N, C-alpha and C positions, 0 to 999 in steps of 0.2 A: 488506082489513085496513088500518086507518089507520096511516100511518107514524109512528113515535115520533120526536119531535124530539130530536136528540142534544144532550147538555149542552154548554154553552159551556166554553171553556178556563178562563175566570175561575171558573165554578162548580166545575169539577173541581179546580182548584188550591186553591180555598177549602176544599173538603171535605177534601182531603188535608192542608192546613195545620191545619184545625180538629181533625181526628182525631189528627194527630201531637201537637198541643198537649194534647188531652184525655188521650191515653195517657201522655205525659210527666208532666202534672199529676197524673194518677191514681196513677202510680207514686210520685211525690214525696209525695203525700198519705198513701198507705199507709205509706211509710217514716216520715214525721213522726208519724203516729198510733201506729205500733208503738213508735217510740222514746219518745214521751211516756208511753205506757202502761207500758213497762218501767221508765222513770224513776220514775213515781208508785208502781208496785208495789214498787220497790226502796225508796222512801221509807217505804211502809207496813211493809215487812219490818223496816227499820231502827228504825221507831217501836216495833214489837212487841218486837224484841230489846232495845231500851232499857227498855221496861216490865219485861221479865223481869229485866234487870240491876238495876233500882232495887228491885224486890221482894226479890231476893236480898240486896242490900246491907242493907236494913232488917231482914230476917229474920236476917241474920248478926249484927246488933247486939243482938238480944234473946235471952232464954233460950228454948230450945225448949219448955219446959213452959208458958210463958205463951201458950197458944193463944187465950185470950180476947182477947188484944190484936190478933189478926189483922185484925178489922174496922177497928180504928184504923189499922193499917198500910196496909191496902188503900185506905181513904178518903183517907189522907194522900198516898199515892204515885200513885193513879190517879183524879184528879178529871176526867179527859179524857172527852169524849163519844165513845161508840162503842167504848170499850175495856172488856173484861170479863176478870176474873181469878178463878180458882178455885184453892184450895190443898187438896191431898189429903194425908191422913195415911196411916199404914201400913194396908195392906189396901184402899186405894182409897177410904177414907171421906172425904167432903168436910168439911174443917174450917172453911172460910170461902170465900165467893165474892162477887163484885160483884153487887149487885142487878140482876136482869133477865138474868143469864147465860143465853143461849138454847141453848148447845151442850151436849149430853150429854158426860159424861166419856169415854165410849168412843169418841167421834168424834175425839179429839185424837190426834196421833201419839205415838210412843214418846218418853219423856223422855230428854234427853241428860244426861251427867254434869255435876256442879257446875263442873268446871274448864272446860267448854265452853259456848258459846252456840249455839242452833239456827241453822242456815244456810238450810235449805230449808223454808219453811212449807207447810202443807196448806190447800187451799181447800175450804170446806164451804158448801153452800147449805141454808138452812132449809127443811124440807118444807112445802109449801103456801104458801111465801112466796118472793118474788123476792130476799130479802135474802141476801147472800153474805158470809162471814166468812173471815178468815185466821187459822189456828190454829198455836200453838207450845206445846211443853211442855219443862220442864227440872227437874232435881232441885234442891231447896232446899239451902242450905249445910250443914244438919245431916243431910241424907238420903243414901241410897245406893240401889243397885238392889234390895236385899232388903227394907228396912223404912223407907226414908227418905220424906220428904215431897216432893211433886211440885207444881210451879207450872204451872198451865195458863192460857194467855193467848189471848184472841180479839180480833180487830179487825174492826169492821164496815166493809165496803168500799163502802157506799152512796155516801159522799161521793166516793170515787174514781170510782165508776161514773158519777156525775153529771158529774164533770169529763170523763170519757171521752166521754160523750154530747154534752156541750156542744162539746167540741173537734171531735168528728166532724161535728157539724152545721155548725160554722164551716168546716171543710175542704170539706164538700160545697158550701156556698155559694160559697167561693172557687173551687172547681173549676168550678162552673156559670158563675160570672162570667167566669173565664178563658176558658172555651170560647166563650161568647157574644162576649166581646171579641175573641178570635182570629178568629171568623167575620166580625165587623164590620170589624176592622182589616185582616184578610187580604183580604176582598173588595174593600175600597176600594183597598188598596195594589196588589193584582193588577190590578184594572181600570185603575188609573193606569199601571201598568207596561206593560199591553197596549195602551195608547193609541198607542204607537209602531207596533204591528202595524196598528191601524186607519189610522194615517197612511200606512203603506205601501200599504194597500188603496186608500185614496183617491187616492194618487199614481198607482197603477197604473190606476185608472179614468180619470184625466185624460190618459193617453197616447193619442194619435191621430195621424193622418197630418200634422196641422198643429201638433202639440205634442210635441216630443221633447226638451224642455229640462228635464224633471223630473229632479231629483237628490236623493237622500237622504243621500249622504255628506257634504254641506255642513252638515248639522245635527248637534247632539249626539245620540248614539245609545248605548243600553246595549251593553255588550260582547257580550252574547249575540246581539244583532240586528245587530251591525256587519257580520258576514259576509253576512247576508241583504241588508243595505243595499248593500254593495259588489257583490253579485251582481245586485241590481236595477239599479244604475247601469250595470254592464257590459252587461246585457241591453238597456237603453234605448239605449246607444251602438251596440250591434250592430243593433238595429232601425232606428236612424237611418241607420247606414251602409248597411244593406240597402235601406232605402227610397230613399235617395239614389242608390244604385247601380241600383236598379230604375227610378227616374225617368230617370236618364241612359241606361240601356239602352233604355227605351221610346222616348226621344227619338232615340237613335242608330238603333234599329230602324226607326222611322218614316222617318227620313232615308234609311237605306240601301235600304228598300223603295221609297221615293218616287222615287229617281233612276232605277232601271230601268223602273219603271212609267210615269214621265213620258216616258222615251225611247220606250217602246212606244206610248203614247197619241199622242205628237207625231208619230212616224213614220206611224202609222195615219191620223191626221187629214190629214197632208199627202198621203198616198197616196189618200185618199178625196176630196180636193179636186177631182179631175177624173179622167177616164177614163185608165187606165194599160194598158200592154201586159203580156202574160204574163211577159215577162222582168223588168219592173219589180216586179211582184208577187212574183216569185221572189226578187229581191234583198231585198225587204222581209222576207220570211219568213226568209231566211238571216241578215239583221242581227238580226231579233227572236230567233233561236235563241240568240245570244250572251247576250242579256238574260235569256232564260228559263233558261239554264244557270246564270247568276249567281244568279238567284233560287232555283233548285233547290239549289245549293251552300249558299246562306245558310240556307235552311230546314232542310236536312239537318244543318248544323252547329249550328243553334239547338236542334233536337230532341236531338242528341247531348249538348249541354251541359245541357239540362233533365234528361235521364235520368241523367247523371253526378252532377249536384247532388243528386238524390233517391236516388242509389245504386240505380238501377233497371237499370244495366248488369250483365249477367251476366259475372262474371270467372272465368276458368279459369286459375288460377295453375299454372305449370310451372317446373321447374328448367331454365334456359336459359343460354346463353353469350352474353355481350355481343358478342364478336368474330363469332359466327355471325350475329347480327342485323345487325351493321354490314355484313357481306358482302352480305346481301340488300338492304339500303338502297342500298349503292353500286351494285349491279347494276341496281337499278330506275332510279336517277338517272344512270347512266353516260352514256347517249346524250345526255340533255339537258345534262349538264355538259360533254361534249365539244363540243357545238354552241356553248356559251358560252365555251369555252376555259378552263374551270376544272377543276383537278385534285382528285379525291376520294381520300382515303387514310384508313387506320385505324391506331390504336396501342393496344396493351395488350388485356387481357381480364379479365373478372371473372364469376364465377358468381353468378346472382341468381335469385330466384323472382318471376315476373311473368306477366301475361297477354301472350302474344306478340303478339296482334293489336293490343292497345292500345299496347304499347310501340313496335311498328313505326309505328303512326299518329303517336305523339308524336315519334319520331325523324324521320319523314318530314316532318312540319310544320316541324321545326327546320332540316332540310337544305334544304327548299324555300324557306324564308325566307332562309337563307344564300345560296342560289344567286341569288335576286333582288337581293341587295345586294353581290355579289362580282364584281369586274371581271375581264375577260379576263386570263389569265396568273397569276392568284392561285390559292390553294388553300383547300380545306376539309378539316379533319382531324376524324375521329371518334375520341375517346379513351375508354378504359375503365380503371378502377382502383378503389381502396378508400379511403375517408376514414379519419381517425384513429379515429373511433368505430365503424368496421366497416360502414358503409353502402357500397352500390355507387354509384359515381360515373361517370356517362356525360356526356361533353362533346361539343358540336359547336362547333368553333372555326373562324372564317374570318378571312382577311386582308383583308377588305373595307374599306368606307369608315368603319365605326364609327358610333356613335350618340352624340349629344350627351347630357350628363348629365341635362338637364332632362326628357328623354323616358323615361329608365330606369324611374322609378316607375310609369309608365302603360302599359308595353309589354304587360302581361298583361290590361289592361282590354279589354272587348269593343268591337270596331269601331275600336279606336285604331290609327291609322296615322301613322308618323313623317312620311311624304311620300306622300300619296294619289296624286300624279301618277306615282309610280314603283312603285305597288303591283302592276302587271302582273297584274291580275285577282284580286288578293287581296281578301278581304272583311273583314280585321281580326279574324278569330276564331281563326286558327291557334294563336297563343300562348295564348289563353284555353283552348283545347282541351288543349294540352299541360299547362297548370297543373291542369286538372280531372283529367287522367289521372294526374298525379303524386299528387294528393289521393286518388284511388281506391286507390293503392298505399301510402298513408300516407307519401308522400315529399314532395319540394319541388323547385321549379325556381328558379334564380337566373340573373342575367345580369350580366356585366361587360363594359364597352366603353370605348374611347377613340377619339375621332374620328381617322380616318386610320390607326389601328393595328389595326382589326378588332374583332370581337365574339365572346364566348364564352358559350354557354348551358350551364349545369351542372345536370344532372338527378340528384338524390340519391334513391335508393330503398333501403329496408331489404332486407337479404339474406333476411330471413324476415318478409315483411309479413303482416298479418292478412288472411286470405282470407275472413273472414266477411262 
């Protein structure tokens, strides 16, 4: 089955705009037509009432016996085209009528008293003819309900109907023209308005690894698309930052892998330069094991970071005590700390929900990092508490050498080391792993330090993180 091509936004909006204009115009046309029709019919009624009044006035000035003068009265009062008058005597006998009166006497409504004038006319259509007339009847001045004379008046509505038809045709033409104009103007206007969307699409198509300078917020933009433009610019900035970070990471990764590999290749080349004893080969293998272990740790750390970034790490959140976790960390590092002459202690407690294994890994990385940079006789304190907004706050504070301010923004970058000569086997990924674990818990990690006064890492975790 052939796929039906969906309509464009411009076509859809144009149709909606045109239909809206058509319905509004149609409603307005019906109202104007109805109003004009009522006005014209009211004028016709007023004309017929005026005719009856004039006939009454003339008849009131003559003697009733002079019935032969009715023709003169009628021709004098009603020379108008389309107006017919009949005067009935006692018993309903026609005394006089306008030539061509087409309406039988029985079709007229009941006559009203002399003191009144008819208010509601009757519409009557001539049989076999499309002609329609308006009818009224009233008693003459000398008449009454028993034996008086009755004036019957009829008005041909053909002229009014022609006005109705002409006006209706004009309204139909105006309506059709308005709809066509709405379609044309709407389509052109909408297409022009959507040109900004096409500009966004073209800008998105120009984004590549060598071109991250595209910005939409620098140009005038409709208010409805301003949010989209801002989101586009923010996306481009994130892509640029991610690409630059990936480039730096690739360079750092190549450098970090190249160093141990070059060491292994160099040692092997020297060893193969001449015949060696079994003891010399054994020494080579032992030295190579250190490099292999460094590579293994680096690969394991990189895999962990890759899984955390993609949220592929299975998290098992539990209600845990920070003090209990501190005790386990101190017990693990106690021997190493004693060997270096560094005291480990803990302060405070807080209940939080976290993955115990991941939390211990993060704290272990922070403590191991502190031990590498804390001199003999100094101390490392693990603190727990709550922030003002209710988050759990875990701190690892040391009294070591501190870190220069210029290094602080880069401490959580991968492979970044303040002093690689004093890394003591570190690969520069420990703090990056801590940051990724904090992100897995919807938390954050921060550092404060002053040279010579020590360093404090602060891990903030929600007490009820999203475990999804």
